[in-house]
ZAKE-185378 format. One record per residue: residue in three letters; x, y, z of N, C-alpha, C in turn. Coordinates in steps of 0.1 Angstrom, whole numbers, padded with zeros to 4 digits, always signed. Layout:
<rs>
ALAXYZXYZXYZ;...
</rs>
This chain:
<rs>
MET-0303+0122+0577-0291+0125+0570-0280+0129+0579;ILE-0283+0138+0589-0272+0142+0598-0267+0129+0606;HIS-0277+0121+0610-0273+0109+0618-0264+0100+0610;THR-0268+0097+0597-0260+0088+0589-0246+0094+0586;GLU-0246+0107+0582-0233+0113+0579-0224+0114+0592;ALA-0230+0117+0603-0222+0117+0616-0216+0104+0619;ASN-0224+0093+0617-0219+0079+0620-0207+0076+0610;ARG-0209+0080+0597-0198+0078+0588-0186+0085+0591;LEU-0187+0098+0595-0175+0106+0599-0169+0101+0611;ILE-0177+0096+0621-0171+0091+0633-0163+0078+0631;SER-0169+0070+0623-0162+0057+0619-0149+0060+0612;LYS-0149+0070+0603-0137+0073+0596-0127+0080+0605;GLU-0132+0088+0614-0122+0095+0623-0116+0085+0633;VAL-0125+0076+0638-0120+0065+0647-0109+0057+0640;GLU-0112+0053+0628-0102+0045+0620-0089+0053+0618;LEU-0090+0066+0616-0078+0074+0614-0070+0075+0627;VAL-0077+0077+0638-0071+0077+0651-0064+0064+0654;GLU-0071+0053+0652-0066+0040+0654-0053+0037+0646;ASN-0054+0041+0633-0042+0040+0625-0030+0048+0630;ARG-0033+0060+0634-0022+0069+0640-0016+0063+0652;ILE-0025+0057+0661-0019+0051+0673-0011+0039+0670;LEU-0016+0031+0660-0008+0019+0656+0005+0023+0649;GLU+0005+0033+0642+0017+0038+0636+0027+0042+0646;VAL+0022+0049+0657+0031+0053+0668+0036+0040+0675;ARG+0028+0030+0677+0032+0018+0683+0043+0011+0674;ARG+0040+0011+0662+0050+0004+0653+0064+0011+0654;GLN+0063+0024+0654+0076+0032+0655+0083+0029+0669;GLU+0074+0028+0679+0080+0025+0692+0087+0011+0693;LEU+0080+0001+0687+0086-0012+0687+0099-0012+0679;LYS+0099-0005+0668+0111-0004+0660+0122+0002+0668;ASN+0119+0013+0675+0129+0020+0683+0134+0011+0695;TYR+0125+0003+0701+0129-0006+0712+0138-0017+0707;THR+0135-0022+0695+0143-0032+0689+0157-0026+0686;SER+0158-0014+0681+0170-0007+0678+0179-0006+0691;LEU+0172-0003+0702+0179-0002+0715+0185-0015+0719;ALA+0177-0026+0717+0181-0039+0720+0193-0043+0712;LEU+0193-0040+0699+0204-0043+0690+0217-0035+0695;THR+0215-0023+0699+0226-0015+0704+0232-0022+0717;ALA+0223-0027+0726+0227-0033+0738+0235-0045+0736;ILE+0232-0053+0725+0240-0066+0723+0250-0064+0712;ARG+0252-0052+0707+0262-0050+0696+0276-0055+0700;HIS+0280-0052+0712+0294-0056+0716+0296-0071+0715;GLU+0286-0078+0720+0288-0093+0720+0286-0099+0706;TYR+0276-0093+0698+0273-0098+0685+0284-0094+0675;ALA+0290-0082+0677+0300-0077+0667+0313-0083+0668;ASN+0315-0093+0677+0328-0099+0680+0331-0109+0668;ASN+0333-0104+0656+0336-0112+0644+0324-0120+0640;GLY+0313-0118+0647+0301-0125+0643+0301-0140+0648;GLU+0310-0143+0657+0311-0157+0662+0301-0159+0673;GLU+0294-0171+0672+0284-0174+0682+0290-0183+0692;THR+0298-0178+0701+0305-0186+0711+0295-0187+0723;PRO+0296-0198+0730+0287-0200+0742+0287-0188+0751;GLN+0298-0182+0753+0298-0170+0762+0290-0158+0756;ALA+0293-0156+0743+0285-0145+0736+0270-0148+0736;ARG+0267-0160+0733+0253-0164+0732+0246-0162+0746;GLU+0253-0166+0756+0247-0165+0769+0246-0150+0773;ALA+0256-0143+0770+0256-0128+0773+0244-0121+0766;VAL+0242-0125+0753+0231-0118+0746+0218-0123+0752;ARG+0216-0135+0755+0204-0140+0761+0201-0133+0774;GLN+0211-0131+0782+0209-0124+0795+0206-0110+0793;ILE+0212-0103+0783+0209-0089+0781+0194-0088+0776;LEU+0190-0096+0767+0176-0096+0762+0166-0099+0773;HIS+0170-0109+0782+0161-0113+0793+0159-0102+0802;ASN+0169-0094+0805+0168-0083+0814+0162-0070+0809;LEU+0161-0069+0795+0155-0057+0789+0140-0058+0790;ASN+0134-0048+0796+0119-0047+0796+0115-0033+0797;TYR+0103-0030+0793+0097-0016+0793+0082-0017+0796;GLY+0077-0008+0804+0063-0008+0807+0060-0020+0816;GLN+0047-0023+0816+0042-0034+0824+0044-0047+0817;ASP+0042-0047+0804+0042-0060+0796+0051-0060+0785;GLY+0061-0051+0785+0071-0050+0774+0083-0058+0777;TYR+0086-0068+0768+0098-0076+0769+0103-0080+0755;PHE+0114-0087+0755+0120-0091+0742+0120-0106+0741;PHE+0120-0112+0729+0120-0126+0727+0131-0129+0716;ALA+0135-0141+0716+0145-0145+0706+0143-0160+0702;TYR+0144-0163+0689+0143-0177+0684+0154-0179+0674;ASP+0158-0192+0673+0168-0195+0663+0160-0198+0650;ARG+0168-0201+0640+0162-0203+0626+0152-0214+0625;ALA+0154-0224+0634+0145-0236+0634+0132-0234+0642;GLY+0131-0222+0650+0119-0219+0657+0120-0223+0672;THR+0132-0225+0677+0134-0229+0691+0135-0216+0699;ASN+0127-0215+0710+0127-0203+0718+0140-0202+0726;LEU+0146-0190+0725+0159-0187+0732+0157-0178+0743;VAL+0148-0168+0742+0146-0158+0753+0131-0156+0754;ASN+0126-0156+0766+0112-0152+0769+0111-0150+0784;ALA+0114-0138+0789+0115-0135+0803+0102-0138+0810;PRO+0090-0135+0805+0078-0137+0813+0074-0152+0814;ASN+0079-0160+0805+0075-0174+0805+0087-0183+0803;PRO+0095-0185+0814+0107-0193+0812+0104-0207+0808;ASP+0092-0212+0809+0089-0226+0806+0090-0228+0791;LEU+0090-0217+0783+0091-0219+0768+0105-0221+0763;LEU+0115-0217+0772+0129-0218+0768+0132-0232+0763;GLY+0138-0233+0751+0142-0246+0745+0131-0252+0738;GLN+0119-0248+0738+0108-0254+0731+0107-0249+0716;ASN+0104-0258+0708+0103-0254+0693+0088-0251+0690;LEU+0086-0238+0686+0072-0233+0683+0070-0231+0668;TRP+0078-0237+0660+0078-0235+0646+0064-0239+0640;TYR+0058-0249+0645+0045-0254+0640+0034-0251+0649;LYS+0036-0242+0658+0025-0238+0667+0016-0228+0660;ARG+0003-0230+0661-0007-0222+0654-0014-0212+0663;ASP-0018-0201+0658-0026-0191+0666-0040-0195+0665;ASP-0049-0187+0671-0063-0190+0671-0070-0190+0658;GLN-0063-0185+0647-0069-0185+0634-0062-0196+0625;GLY-0054-0204+0632-0048-0216+0625-0036-0212+0617;ARG-0030-0201+0619-0018-0197+0612-0005-0200+0620;PHE+0006-0203+0612+0019-0205+0619+0025-0192+0621;PHE+0021-0186+0632+0025-0172+0635+0040-0170+0636;LEU+0048-0180+0641+0062-0179+0642+0069-0179+0629;GLN+0064-0187+0620+0069-0188+0606+0067-0174+0599;GLU+0054-0168+0601+0051-0155+0595+0061-0145+0600;LEU+0063-0145+0613+0072-0135+0620+0086-0137+0615;MET+0091-0149+0614+0104-0152+0609+0106-0147+0595;LYS+0096-0149+0587+0097-0145+0573+0099-0130+0572;ARG+0092-0122+0580+0093-0108+0579+0107-0104+0585;ALA+0112-0111+0595+0125-0107+0601+0136-0110+0591;VAL+0135-0121+0584+0146-0124+0574+0145-0114+0563;ASP+0134-0109+0559+0132-0099+0548+0137-0085+0552;GLY+0143-0084+0564+0148-0071+0568+0141-0065+0580;GLY+0132-0072+0586+0124-0067+0597+0110-0063+0593;GLY+0100-0067+0601+0086-0064+0598+0077-0067+0610;TYR+0064-0064+0607+0054-0065+0618+0045-0077+0615;TYR+0039-0082+0625+0029-0093+0624+0020-0093+0636;THR+0007-0094+0634-0003-0094+0645-0008-0108+0648;PHE-0007-0111+0660-0011-0125+0665-0016-0124+0679;LYS-0022-0135+0684-0026-0136+0698-0016-0143+0706;TRP-0013-0137+0718-0003-0143+0727-0007-0140+0742;PRO-0004-0149+0751-0008-0146+0765-0001-0133+0770;LYS-0009-0125+0776-0004-0112+0782+0001-0115+0796;PRO+0013-0111+0800+0019-0115+0813+0010-0110+0824;SER+0005-0098+0823-0002-0092+0835-0016-0098+0837;THR-0022-0104+0827-0035-0110+0828-0035-0125+0826;GLY-0025-0130+0819-0024-0144+0815-0034-0149+0805;MET-0041-0139+0799-0051-0142+0788-0046-0139+0774;ASP-0050-0148+0765-0046-0145+0751-0051-0132+0746;THR-0042-0123+0742-0045-0110+0738-0039-0107+0725;LEU-0046-0099+0717-0040-0095+0704-0027-0087+0706;LYS-0017-0091+0698-0004-0085+0700+0002-0081+0687;LEU+0008-0069+0686+0015-0065+0674+0030-0067+0677;GLY+0036-0077+0669+0050-0080+0671+0059-0074+0660;TYR+0071-0071+0664+0081-0067+0654+0094-0075+0656;ALA+0100-0080+0645+0112-0088+0647+0122-0084+0636;THR+0134-0086+0639+0145-0085+0630+0154-0097+0631;PHE+0164-0098+0621+0172-0110+0620+0186-0107+0622;LEU+0193-0116+0630+0208-0116+0631+0213-0126+0622;PRO+0218-0122+0610+0221-0133+0600+0234-0141+0604;ASP+0243-0135+0611+0255-0143+0614+0252-0154+0624;TRP+0242-0152+0633+0239-0162+0643+0226-0170+0639;GLY+0218-0164+0629+0206-0171+0625+0195-0169+0636;TRP+0196-0158+0643+0186-0155+0654+0176-0145+0649;MET+0164-0147+0654+0153-0137+0652+0151-0131+0666;ILE+0152-0118+0667+0149-0112+0680+0138-0101+0677;GLY+0130-0099+0687+0120-0089+0686+0112-0086+0698;THR+0102-0078+0697+0094-0075+0708+0080-0072+0703;GLY+0071-0069+0712+0057-0067+0708+0049-0058+0717;SER+0038-0054+0713+0029-0045+0721+0015-0050+0720;TYR+0009-0052+0732-0005-0057+0733-0015-0046+0729;LEU-0025-0050+0722-0034-0040+0715-0047-0038+0723;ASP-0048-0045+0734-0061-0043+0741-0063-0029+0746;ASP-0052-0023+0751-0054-0009+0756-0058+0000+0744;ILE-0053-0002+0732-0057+0006+0721-0072+0004+0718;LYS-0076-0009+0719-0091-0011+0717-0099-0004+0727;GLN-0094-0004+0739-0102+0003+0750-0102+0018+0747;GLU-0090+0024+0743-0090+0038+0740-0099+0041+0729;ILE-0099+0033+0718-0107+0036+0707-0122+0034+0710;SER-0125+0024+0719-0139+0023+0723-0144+0035+0731;VAL-0135+0040+0740-0139+0052+0747-0141+0064+0738;LEU-0131+0065+0729-0132+0076+0719-0144+0075+0711;ASN-0147+0063+0706-0159+0061+0698-0172+0064+0705;LYS-0172+0060+0718-0184+0063+0726-0186+0078+0729;ASP-0174+0084+0732-0175+0099+0735-0179+0107+0722;MET-0174+0103+0711-0177+0110+0698-0192+0108+0694;ARG-0196+0095+0696-0210+0093+0693-0220+0100+0703;ALA-0216+0101+0716-0224+0108+0725-0225+0123+0721;THR-0213+0128+0717-0213+0142+0712-0222+0144+0700;ALA-0220+0134+0691-0229+0135+0679-0243+0134+0682;ARG-0247+0125+0691-0261+0124+0695-0266+0137+0701;HIS-0258+0143+0710-0261+0156+0716-0263+0167+0705;THR-0254+0167+0695-0256+0176+0684-0268+0173+0676;GLU-0271+0160+0673-0283+0157+0666-0296+0161+0673;ILE-0296+0159+0686-0307+0164+0694-0309+0179+0694;THR-0297+0186+0694-0298+0200+0693-0304+0204+0680;PHE-0298+0198+0669-0304+0201+0656-0318+0198+0655;LEU-0322+0187+0661-0336+0183+0660-0345+0193+0667;ILE-0341+0197+0679-0349+0207+0686-0349+0220+0678;MET-0338+0224+0672-0338+0236+0664-0347+0235+0652;SER-0346+0223+0646-0354+0221+0634-0369+0221+0638;LEU-0373+0215+0649-0387+0215+0653-0391+0229+0656;LEU-0382+0237+0663-0385+0251+0666-0387+0259+0653;ILE-0378+0257+0643-0380+0264+0631-0392+0260+0623;ILE-0395+0246+0624-0407+0242+0617-0420+0248+0624;GLY-0419+0248+0637-0430+0254+0645-0432+0269+0641;ILE-0421+0276+0641-0422+0290+0638-0427+0292+0623;THR-0422+0284+0614-0426+0284+0600-0441+0281+0599;ALA-0445+0271+0606-0459+0267+0606-0468+0278+0611;LEU-0464+0284+0622-0471+0296+0627-0472+0307+0618;SER-0460+0310+0611-0459+0321+0602-0469+0318+0590;ILE-0468+0306+0585-0477+0302+0574-0492+0303+0578;ALA-0495+0298+0590-0508+0299+0595-0513+0314+0596;ALA-0504+0322+0601-0507+0336+0602-0509+0343+0589;LEU-0500+0339+0579-0501+0344+0566-0514+0340+0559;HIS-0518+0327+0561-0530+0322+0555-0542+0329+0562;PHE-0541+0331+0575-0552+0338+0582-0554+0352+0576;ASN-0542+0359+0574-0543+0372+0569-0548+0372+0554;GLU-0543+0362+0547-0548+0361+0533-0563+0358+0532;HIS-0568+0349+0541-0582+0347+0542-0590+0359+0546;LYS-0584+0366+0556-0590+0378+0561-0591+0389+0549;LEU-0580+0390+0542-0579+0399+0531-0589+0395+0520;ALA-0589+0382+0517-0598+0376+0507-0613+0379+0511;ASP-0616+0377+0524-0629+0380+0529-0633+0395+0527;GLU-0623+0403+0530-0626+0418+0528-0628+0421+0514;LYS-0620+0415+0505-0621+0417+0491-0635+0412+0486;LEU-0638+0400+0491-0651+0394+0487-0663+0403+0492;LYS-0662+0408+0504-0672+0417+0508-0673+0430+0500;ALA-0661+0435+0497-0660+0447+0488-0666+0444+0474;LEU-0662+0432+0469-0668+0429+0456-0683+0427+0456;THR-0687+0420+0467-0702+0419+0468-0709+0432+0469;GLN-0703+0442+0476-0709+0455+0478-0709+0462+0464;ARG-0697+0460+0456-0697+0466+0443-0707+0461+0434;ILE-0709+0447+0435-0720+0441+0427-0733+0447+0430;ILE-0736+0448+0443-0749+0454+0448-0750+0468+0442;ASP-0739+0476+0443-0739+0490+0439-0742+0490+0424;VAL-0735+0482+0416-0737+0481+0402-0752+0478+0399;GLN-0757+0468+0406-0771+0464+0404-0780+0476+0406;GLU-0778+0482+0417-0786+0494+0421-0785+0505+0411;GLU-0773+0508+0406-0771+0518+0396-0778+0514+0383;GLU-0777+0501+0379-0784+0496+0367-0799+0497+0369;ARG-0804+0493+0380-0819+0494+0383-0823+0509+0382;LYS-0815+0518+0388-0818+0532+0388-0818+0538+0374;ARG-0808+0533+0366-0808+0538+0352-0820+0533+0344;VAL-0823+0520+0346-0834+0515+0338-0847+0522+0343;SER-0848+0524+0356-0860+0531+0361-0861+0545+0356;ASN-0850+0552+0355-0850+0566+0350-0854+0566+0335;ASP-0848+0556+0328-0851+0555+0313-0866+0552+0311;LEU-0872+0543+0319-0886+0540+0318-0894+0552+0322;HIS-0891+0559+0333-0899+0570+0338-0898+0582+0330;ASP-0885+0586+0327-0883+0598+0319-0886+0597+0304;GLY-0884+0585+0299-0885+0583+0285-0898+0576+0281;LEU-0899+0563+0283-0910+0555+0278-0923+0560+0285;ASN-0923+0562+0298-0935+0566+0305-0941+0579+0300;GLN-0932+0589+0298-0936+0602+0293-0943+0601+0279;LEU-0936+0592+0271-0941+0590+0258-0955+0584+0258;LEU-0956+0574+0266-0969+0567+0267-0980+0576+0273;VAL-0977+0584+0282-0987+0594+0288-0991+0604+0277;SER-0981+0608+0269-0984+0618+0258-0993+0611+0248;ILE-0990+0598+0245-0998+0591+0235-1013+0591+0240;ARG-1014+0588+0253-1028+0586+0259-1035+0600+0258;HIS-1029+0611+0261-1035+0624+0260-1040+0627+0246;ARG-1031+0624+0236-1035+0627+0223-1046+0618+0218;LEU-1046+0605+0222-1057+0596+0218-1070+0601+0224;GLU-1069+0606+0237-1082+0611+0243-1087+0623+0235;LEU-1078+0631+0231-1082+0643+0223-1088+0638+0209;ALA-1081+0628+0204-1085+0623+0191-1099+0617+0192;VAL-1102+0610+0203-1115+0604+0205-1126+0615+0206;GLU-1122+0626+0213-1131+0637+0215-1134+0644+0201;GLN-1124+0644+0193-1125+0651+0180-1127+0642+0168;ILE-1132+0629+0172-1133+0619+0161-1143+0624+0151;SER-1153+0632+0155-1163+0637+0146-1157+0648+0137;LYS-1145+0653+0140-1138+0663+0132-1125+0657+0127;PRO-1126+0651+0115-1114+0644+0110-1102+0653+0108;ALA-1104+0665+0105-1093+0674+0102-1085+0676+0115;VAL-1092+0676+0126-1085+0677+0139-1079+0664+0144;ALA-1087+0653+0143-1083+0640+0148-1071+0634+0141;GLN-1070+0636+0128-1060+0630+0120-1046+0634+0125;PRO-1043+0647+0126-1029+0651+0131-1026+0645+0145;LEU-1037+0644+0153-1034+0638+0167-1030+0624+0165;MET-1037+0616+0156-1034+0602+0154-1020+0600+0149;GLU-1016+0609+0139-1003+0608+0133-0992+0611+0143;LYS-0995+0621+0151-0985+0624+0162-0983+0612+0172;SER-0995+0606+0175-0995+0595+0184-0986+0583+0178;LEU-0988+0581+0165-0980+0571+0158-0965+0574+0159;ALA-0962+0586+0157-0947+0590+0158-0942+0588+0172;ILE-0950+0591+0182-0945+0589+0195-0944+0574+0198;LEU-0953+0566+0193-0952+0552+0195-0939+0546+0188;ASP-0936+0551+0177-0923+0547+0171-0911+0551+0179;THR-0912+0562+0185-0901+0566+0195-0901+0557+0207;SER-0913+0554+0212-0914+0545+0223-0908+0531+0220;ILE-0911+0526+0208-0906+0513+0204-0891+0513+0203;ALA-0885+0525+0198-0871+0526+0197-0864+0526+0211;ASP-0871+0533+0220-0866+0534+0234-0866+0520+0240;VAL-0877+0512+0238-0878+0499+0244-0866+0490+0238;ARG-0864+0491+0225-0853+0484+0219-0839+0488+0225;ARG-0838+0501+0227-0825+0506+0233-0823+0501+0247;ILE-0833+0501+0255-0832+0496+0269-0830+0481+0269;SER-0837+0474+0260-0835+0459+0259-0820+0456+0255;LYS-0815+0464+0245-0801+0461+0241-0791+0464+0252;ALA-0794+0474+0260-0785+0478+0271-0785+0467+0281;LEU-0797+0461+0284-0798+0450+0294-0791+0437+0289;HIS-0793+0434+0277-0786+0422+0271-0783+0423+0257;PRO-0771+0422+0253-0767+0424+0239-0771+0412+0230;SER-0784+0412+0226-0789+0401+0218-0783+0401+0204;ALA-0777+0412+0200-0770+0413+0187-0759+0403+0186;LEU-0752+0400+0197-0741+0391+0197-0745+0377+0191;ALA-0757+0373+0196-0762+0360+0191-0767+0360+0176;ASN-0772+0372+0172-0778+0374+0159-0767+0377+0148;ILE-0758+0386+0151-0749+0390+0140-0734+0389+0144;GLY-0731+0384+0157-0717+0382+0160-0711+0394+0167;LEU-0700+0392+0173-0693+0403+0181-0688+0414+0172;SER-0682+0410+0160-0676+0421+0152-0687+0430+0146;GLU-0698+0425+0141-0709+0433+0136-0716+0441+0148;ALA-0717+0434+0159-0723+0441+0171-0715+0453+0175;ILE-0702+0452+0174-0693+0464+0178-0694+0475+0167;ARG-0695+0470+0154-0697+0480+0143-0710+0488+0145;GLU-0721+0480+0149-0734+0487+0151-0733+0496+0163;LEU-0726+0491+0174-0725+0500+0186-0718+0513+0182;GLY-0707+0512+0174-0700+0524+0170-0708+0533+0162;GLN-0716+0527+0153-0725+0536+0144-0736+0543+0153;ASP-0742+0535+0162-0752+0541+0171-0745+0552+0180;PHE-0733+0550+0184-0726+0560+0192-0723+0573+0184;GLU-0719+0571+0171-0717+0583+0163-0730+0590+0160;ASP-0740+0583+0158-0753+0590+0155-0758+0597+0167;SER-0756+0592+0179-0762+0598+0191-0753+0609+0197;THR-0740+0609+0194-0730+0618+0200-0724+0628+0190;LEU-0725+0624+0177-0719+0632+0166-0703+0631+0167;ILE-0698+0622+0175-0683+0620+0175-0680+0610+0164;LYS-0671+0614+0155-0667+0606+0144-0661+0593+0149;THR-0667+0582+0145-0663+0569+0151-0659+0560+0139;ASN-0647+0554+0139-0642+0545+0129-0640+0532+0135;VAL-0646+0521+0130-0646+0508+0136-0640+0498+0125;ILE-0629+0492+0129-0623+0481+0121-0623+0468+0129;ALA-0632+0459+0125-0634+0447+0133-0632+0434+0125;THR-0623+0425+0129-0621+0412+0123-0631+0402+0129;ARG-0635+0393+0121-0644+0382+0127-0636+0373+0137;VAL-0640+0373+0149-0633+0366+0160-0642+0357+0168;ASP-0655+0356+0164-0664+0348+0172-0660+0334+0174;TYR-0654+0327+0164-0651+0313+0165-0639+0311+0175;LEU-0632+0321+0179-0621+0319+0188-0625+0322+0203;LEU-0637+0327+0206-0640+0331+0219-0653+0324+0224;PRO-0654+0321+0237-0667+0316+0242-0677+0328+0244;GLU-0689+0324+0246-0699+0334+0247-0697+0345+0258;ALA-0692+0340+0270-0689+0349+0281-0678+0360+0277;ALA-0668+0355+0270-0657+0364+0266-0662+0375+0256;LYS-0671+0370+0247-0677+0380+0237-0685+0391+0244;ILE-0693+0386+0254-0701+0396+0261-0692+0405+0269;ALA-0681+0400+0275-0672+0409+0282-0666+0420+0273;LEU-0662+0416+0261-0656+0426+0252-0667+0436+0248;PHE-0679+0431+0246-0690+0441+0242-0693+0451+0253;ARG-0693+0445+0265-0696+0454+0277-0685+0464+0279;ILE-0673+0459+0277-0661+0468+0279-0662+0480+0269;THR-0665+0476+0256-0667+0486+0246-0678+0496+0250;GLN-0689+0491+0255-0700+0500+0259-0695+0510+0270;GLU-0688+0504+0280-0683+0512+0291-0673+0523+0286;ALA-0664+0519+0277-0654+0528+0272-0661+0539+0264;LEU-0671+0536+0256-0678+0547+0249-0685+0556+0259;THR-0691+0551+0269-0697+0559+0279-0687+0568+0286;ASN-0675+0563+0289-0665+0571+0295-0660+0583+0286;VAL-0660+0580+0273-0656+0590+0263-0666+0602+0264;VAL-0678+0599+0264-0689+0609+0265-0688+0617+0278;ARG-0686+0610+0289-0687+0616+0302-0674+0624+0306;HIS-0662+0619+0302-0650+0624+0307-0640+0631+0297;THR-0644+0631+0284-0635+0637+0274-0642+0647+0266;ASP-0634+0654+0259-0640+0663+0249-0636+0659+0235;ALA-0636+0645+0233-0632+0639+0220-0641+0643+0209;LYS-0634+0644+0197-0642+0646+0184-0640+0634+0175;ARG-0630+0625+0178-0628+0614+0170-0626+0601+0179;LEU-0629+0590+0173-0628+0577+0181-0625+0566+0171;GLN-0616+0557+0175-0612+0546+0167-0613+0533+0175;ILE-0619+0523+0169-0621+0510+0176-0615+0499+0166;PHE-0605+0491+0172-0599+0481+0164-0601+0467+0171;LEU-0606+0457+0164-0608+0444+0169-0601+0435+0159;CYS-0590+0428+0164-0582+0420+0155-0577+0407+0162;ILE-0570+0399+0154-0564+0386+0159-0549+0387+0158;GLU-0542+0384+0168-0527+0384+0168-0522+0369+0169;GLU-0513+0366+0161-0507+0352+0161-0497+0351+0173;ARG-0497+0340+0180-0488+0338+0191-0480+0325+0188;THR-0471+0322+0197-0463+0310+0196-0471+0298+0198;LYS-0467+0286+0193-0473+0273+0195-0487+0273+0190;GLY-0490+0281+0180-0503+0281+0173-0514+0288+0181;LYS-0512+0293+0193-0522+0300+0200-0524+0314+0195;LYS-0536+0320+0196-0539+0333+0191-0544+0342+0202;THR-0543+0355+0200-0548+0364+0210-0557+0374+0203;ILE-0568+0377+0209-0578+0386+0204-0575+0400+0211;THR-0573+0410+0203-0569+0423+0208-0580+0433+0204;LEU-0585+0441+0214-0594+0451+0212-0588+0464+0217;SER-0588+0474+0209-0582+0487+0213-0592+0498+0210;ILE-0593+0508+0219-0603+0519+0218-0595+0532+0222;GLU-0594+0541+0212-0587+0553+0215-0594+0565+0209;ASP-0592+0577+0216-0599+0589+0212-0588+0600+0211;ASP-0593+0612+0207-0584+0624+0206-0587+0634+0217;GLY-0593+0629+0228-0596+0638+0239-0583+0642+0246;THR-0584+0653+0255-0573+0658+0262-0575+0657+0277;SER-0585+0650+0282-0588+0650+0296-0578+0642+0304;PHE-0572+0631+0298-0563+0623+0305-0549+0626+0300;THR-0541+0635+0308-0528+0639+0304-0518+0628+0307;ASP-0521+0620+0318-0512+0609+0322-0519+0596+0323;PRO-0520+0588+0313-0528+0575+0313-0522+0566+0324;SER-0509+0566+0327-0504+0557+0337-0509+0559+0350;SER-0515+0571+0353-0521+0573+0366-0534+0567+0368;LEU-0540+0561+0358-0553+0554+0359-0551+0540+0365;THR-0559+0537+0376-0558+0525+0382-0573+0520+0384;THR-0574+0508+0390-0587+0502+0393-0594+0510+0404;ASP-0587+0519+0411-0593+0527+0421-0599+0540+0415;SER-0596+0542+0402-0600+0555+0396-0615+0556+0394;GLY-0622+0544+0394-0636+0544+0392-0642+0530+0392;LEU-0655+0529+0394-0662+0516+0394-0662+0510+0380;GLY-0663+0519+0370-0663+0514+0356-0650+0508+0352;LEU-0639+0514+0356-0626+0508+0353-0624+0495+0360;ARG-0628+0494+0373-0627+0482+0380-0635+0470+0373;ASN-0647+0474+0369-0655+0464+0362-0648+0459+0349;MET-0642+0468+0342-0635+0465+0329-0624+0455+0332;VAL-0615+0459+0342-0604+0451+0345-0608+0437+0350;GLU-0618+0436+0358-0623+0423+0364-0628+0415+0353;ARG-0635+0421+0343-0641+0413+0332-0630+0407+0324;VAL-0619+0415+0321-0608+0410+0313-0600+0399+0320;GLU-0597+0401+0333-0589+0391+0341-0597+0378+0343;SER-0610+0379+0343-0618+0367+0345-0616+0357+0333;HIS-0612+0362+0322-0609+0354+0310-0595+0352+0307;GLY-0586+0355+0317-0572+0353+0315-0565+0364+0307;GLY-0571+0375+0305-0566+0386+0297-0560+0397+0305;ALA-0556+0408+0298-0550+0419+0304-0555+0432+0298;LEU-0556+0442+0306-0561+0455+0301-0550+0466+0304;THR-0546+0474+0295-0536+0485+0297-0541+0498+0292;PHE-0536+0509+0298-0539+0522+0294-0526+0529+0289;ALA-0528+0536+0278-0516+0543+0272-0521+0555+0264;LYS-0511+0564+0260-0514+0575+0252-0515+0570+0237;GLY-0526+0573+0231-0528+0568+0217-0522+0577+0207;GLU-0523+0572+0194-0518+0580+0183-0526+0592+0180;LEU-0539+0592+0184-0548+0604+0182-0545+0614+0192;GLY-0537+0611+0202-0534+0621+0212-0542+0620+0225;GLY-0552+0611+0226-0560+0609+0238-0556+0595+0244;LEU-0566+0591+0252-0564+0578+0259-0566+0566+0250;LYS-0558+0556+0252-0559+0543+0244-0561+0532+0254;ILE-0571+0525+0252-0574+0513+0261-0571+0501+0252;THR-0563+0491+0257-0560+0479+0249-0563+0467+0258;ILE-0571+0458+0252-0575+0446+0259-0570+0434+0251;LYS-0563+0425+0257-0559+0412+0251-0564+0400+0258;ILE-0571+0392+0251-0577+0379+0256-0572+0368+0248;PRO-0566+0357+0255-0561+0346+0247-0572+0337+0242;GLN-0568+0330+0231-0578+0321+0225-0582+0310+0235;ALA-0595+0307+0235-0600+0297+0245-0596+0284+0241;
</rs>
């Protein structure tokens, strides 16, 4: 683009310079002709009579007038006969009216026409005195009406062409130098930009690797915590119950001959078995929410809320709209797990007495819908919800990552109950 634009500007500038030089030459020719007319005025103004003496005097004056190396005057009568031509006396008396130039034009007739019209310019080729070669010439002529003479002069244009050629060459050399400078600067900028992008990508990859390592470590930590929790539940709950059942059954076997003693032991063992079965169900539900496939997300959250109220005595109100048809299985599991984590956080970190869970559908533009889940309590532990970030705990990080993996967003705010309000929005799949 720079090369094309530079060539266009150079051509335009060269054309303007050439036109200015030609305009100066035209004005010079006009001025020289005015000087010649002034020089012959005395002879020509003598009542306008073309006497042999006046005619010869004017011819002699024009013959002697010259300027520069190749500047001279010429004169022709109305029929085209040469009257004055100092560099080439052989033309004197010759009629050039039908002489053609190299382009086949009657140049003398064209020049005469302009002279008769009050004076004008015409470009044609004519031998240059200093070289003897046909050279492009700019001629100017005017007319002496009383005598029927055309007198004029001309300027050879080869020097202008040379000046323009040198100017054009110099300007293009300057433009090429500028283009090379721009090219070097552009390459330098491209190189610096490429290095900067490479450095940025390297840093991003390094940061991504660090985040991946941190995420991997968090996954390992979560797995270990989950294994530890399951192990504790099995050891402290189910294992203890099974050991207790075994002891009672051993006693019952020993006292089988005494029904009054054996029967209470058997009944107690049955009660402990019922508790063990409930614990197994609780652990299984915590490992995988099978209720989602059986009764759907809305009913599963209602059941989760009821279980939470029964186990913690925190009044829990659940309002859940049926949303299963709008979400894939992974998104439903994510919302269920987030609800579990939020309820666990309420027990661990707040002194709440009331809890509200809302699951609803929000209409959006272009027919798209958004599933909104909000969980809020009346606890006072979090005075500034905006201070909560993903660095506040592993549970919050897991919640945020689960939501973002489905194109959603999670926010913290102060709820209407006075405690913390967690809002999750996930777009329709």
